[in-house]
N, C-alpha and C positions, 0 to 999 in steps of 0.2 A: 307586166305581169296580166295576160286574156284569161278566156273563160270559156267554158265549153256551154252551146245551148243544143240539148237533144243532142249530145254527141259528137256536135259540130264544134271546130278549134276556131276562135275567133281573135283576133288579137284587138284588144279593145280596152283601153286605160279607163281608169276610175270614171264617172260622169259626174264631175263634181258641180257644173253649171247648174245641175237638177237640182242638186241639195242645196242650193247657196251658194257655193265655194267649201263645201266641207267634204273633206275626205271619209266619208262612211264605211267600214270594213266589214265584211262579208262574214256570217259565223259559217263555224265549220260543220259538215252537214253530212260525215261519216264517223257513226259514234257507239261504234261498237266496244266492247271492253276484254281485254284481258285477265283474269283472275286465277288464282292457284288452282283451282279444281276446274274452272270452266261457268262456275255459278254465275248469277247475274250481275253487272256492276253494280255500282252505291246507288244510281239512279234508277236502276232495275231496265237498264240495258243489257242485251243480248251477250254473254257472256263465251270465252274460247279459255282453252286451258291453256295455262304456261308450261310449255313444250322446248326443250332447246334444239336451236337451229328451225324451230318452225319459221321463227317471225325475222324479218328483217325491216330496217329503220332507211328510209330515205332522204338526205337531207341537203340544204345547203348551208355549207361553211360558215357564208356572207350572213343568212339570216338569225336575226334575233330567235326565232320562235322556237326556229332547228333549232338552235344552238343550247336551248334550255335542256333539251330531250339527250343532247351526245355528253352535257356534263351530267347529267343524272344514269345516261346507262356508263360514265366512267365510275362516278362514285360509288355507284351500284354492285360494279364488278359484273357487269351482264355483256363483256367485250366478245366471251367464246359463247354466250348464249344466243345472241341478237345480232346476226352481222350490219352491217352499215356501208351503203353505197352515198355520193353526192354530187351534185348537179355540177356543171360549169357557171364560172362565177358572172356569165356575163347573159343576162337574160333580154333576147331581144323578141321578135317579131313572133316567134317560136315558141315562146316560154322560156320555162326552164331547161335544159339539153343535156344530156349525157354523151357532148363530144371531148373524147380526152384530149383532142388539140388544144380545145382552150380551158384547159382544165381539170376536167370531170373526173372521175375516178371509174366512169363508164357504168352499168349495169350487168353486172353478170348473172342476176336470179334472171331477168325476164327479155335480158338485151334491148329494151326500147333505146328508142335513142330521142326521143322526148316527155318529158315526165307526164304530160298530159295522156299519153296512152295510154300510163297504171289507170288512171280515172276510164278512159273507155273500157280496160279488161276487166275492170270492176263491175262497169255497168254504162251497157255500150251506148245509154240514151241520157248520161250523168248532163247536168245541168249547173253548173257554177263556177265558180273562180278556181284556178288550179293550185296548188299552195303545197309548202313544203314546211314541215318535215311530215308525213306517212308513214304505217306502220304496216307493212305487206304480208299476210298471209299465207307461207308456198305452198299449204298442202290445201287451201282452198282459193288459191292464185287469185286472191282481190284486196282492195285496202279494208283494215279493220280499222283504222281510226287518223284523223288529221287534223284532230285537235292538239294544238302543243301540250295545252294547261293538263290537258286530261293524258297525254302517251308521261307525263311527268311523274303521274300518279300511279299510272300500271306501273311504269318503272321502279318504282318506289315499295311496293310491296308484292308484285304477282307472283316473284320470281324467286322470292328468298328461301323457298324451299330446294331449291336446284343450287342457288350459288353459298347459300350457308349466310350470305352478308345480311347481318339485322340493322344497319344505318337505317333509321326514320327520319325521310326531312320532314315527313306531316305528321309529327307526334299529335296522338289525340288530346292529352293536355294542352296543347299550343293551335289548335285548328280553329277556334274563333278568332286570336289576334294573327294569324297567319291569313285566314281569309277576309281580316278587314284590311292587313295590308296591302294583300294580291289587288284587290277591288280600286284602293287609291293609286298603286301603282301602275296599274295595267291603263286606267283610263287618263290619266296623266302624265306618267310616263314613259311607260313601254309605247303605248298607242299615239299618247300627246306627242310624241316627236314626231309622229308619221303625218298627225291633224296638222301640225305646222306646217311640216314640208312638203307636204300635198292639197295646202289651200292653195285657191286662186281667188280668193279676194283677200286687200288687205287686211281687214277688220275680222275677218276669222282668223287671218293666219295671226294678230296681234293677239285674238282672245286666248289661241292656245298656248300662245309661248309664255305669256303671264302666269296662267295656268301651271305650267311646264314648271316653270321656275318656284314659284310658289312651293309648287308638290317636293322639289327637290329640298327646297329650304326648310321643308317638316322634316324630310329627313337627316337631312342635316342636323338639325336640332334633337331626335331622338338617337343620332349615334354620338351626341357629345357623352349622354349618359348611360348607352347598353354596346357590348358588342357586334351585336347584330339585331336585326328588325324585328325578331322576336324576342329578346335578348339576351340570354348565355347561349346559347343554341344556334347553329348555323341550319336554318331551314331552306324548305323550298323558294319563299318569299327572297330571299338571299340572292337564291339561282337566278329568280325571274328578273330582278331590278340587275344582277351584275351583266345581265347580256345587253343591257342596253348601255350601261354607263361604260362598258368599256368600249362600243362604239360611238361613243359622244362627242369625245373632243376630235377625233379621227375624222367623223362623219357627219352627225348633226349637229354638230355647231356650226360647220362651214356650208356642207350641199343642204341641209332642212333649213338654215339661217338661224338656229337657235342659239343665239350668239351673246345674250345678254351676259353669260358666265361660263366658264371652263368648267369641268368637274376638276381641274386639275386646282381651279381657283377654291373650291369648295375646303376647310381645312380637314371635316371629318371624312367627307365623301373621299376623297383621292385618299387616302389612308385605307379606307375599309376598300377600294376599290384595288388596291396594290395587295391587301390581304389575302382579297379571296382567289386573284388571278394568280397569287402566289401559294394557292391551298393545293396539295398535292395532286396533280392529275388534272387541275383548271386550265393552266397555261396550254399542254399543250392541245386542248378543244380551239384553242385561238388560230384563227386564222388571219392576220390583218392584209394580209395580201389581198385574198378573197372578197373580204369585208370591202376595201375601199375600192378596188376593181367594179366589183357590183355595184355598188352607188353610183358612182361617178361616170359609170358605162354607160348603165342601163336603162339611166332616168332621163330621155334625151329631153323630156319636156322641160327639165330644172338647169339641165347642164350639156347644151345641145352639141358642143364641141370635145365632150367625153375627155375631159383631160382631166388624168388622174392626180392630184399634189402628192410632193414627196414626203411632207409632213403630215402631222406633226412628230418629233422623235418623242414615244410615250415611257421609257423606261421604267415600264411596271414591273420590273424587280427591284427597284430600290425598296431601301428599306421602310416598314411603316410605325405606325404607335400602337396599332389597337390592341399591343398585349398588356396595354395598362390599365385595361377593361377587364371584367372575367368574363372568360371565354370556357367554354366546356366541351368543344365539337360539334358532333352529329350524335343525335341521339340513340339508344339502341334498346330497337323494340326488346 
């Protein structure tokens, strides 16, 4: 994971020693919005109008943050509205790449071979980490937004007039509880596995692993009483948690040393994971080959021999028991 400094690429890992062994994630910097009519975003961000074929999504099939946007694109029926390209699972000294011989789709929109070129096309003097996902504006030839949480919200509502899809994964009556759950899940689970896996001091690693499993246990208890995180409705909170859960036993348990338990060992979480995986359209967004090859082959400081494990056999298509709890599907706006 490299970065750009005044438009110049640097192959630099996170400086955890400067932060006492802690992994500190950089905030996304490109934060414009897409709305139905081009009006400003919810926090006053500059807005662009939703138009068919204007925007293109660049993702990694391995990345949990990018995975959120792929699921939302699928659930909201945006496949014919927003195109998608994916990088190679292998992230080396050049960062994310579009090398087809390594498993990328290639870049049919801009023809770049390196993902960071999209950032310098947007701003020749860009400084910051080069991440996925990004939403590209084909008309203005620039990145609109590279914050996955915001792209999820954009996809949830901006294009409804074009698609007629009224599924709402961030319904107004549930927003407070969704935001509260998201904050806990992000800090201790989504980002928690990284804070444990990229820690370079023993005490820092242990602190974050303990917090991670305490948070998982809290979710386990919540799911004993209700079908989904916000109650009877599937929401963006479930999608945001799913992308970590589906990678957990295959990657985070071993590669990131988050090994106090597997998700398979949690009675509620394991069935909940299988239900979400089996939700129409979601399984097709999961590419376990890209996931395992990316993590085990790209993090040389953690796995210098780049051996990719053959297991585990997850069998996520097994039956689940979540139908015993009330479920209402996805809210309709």
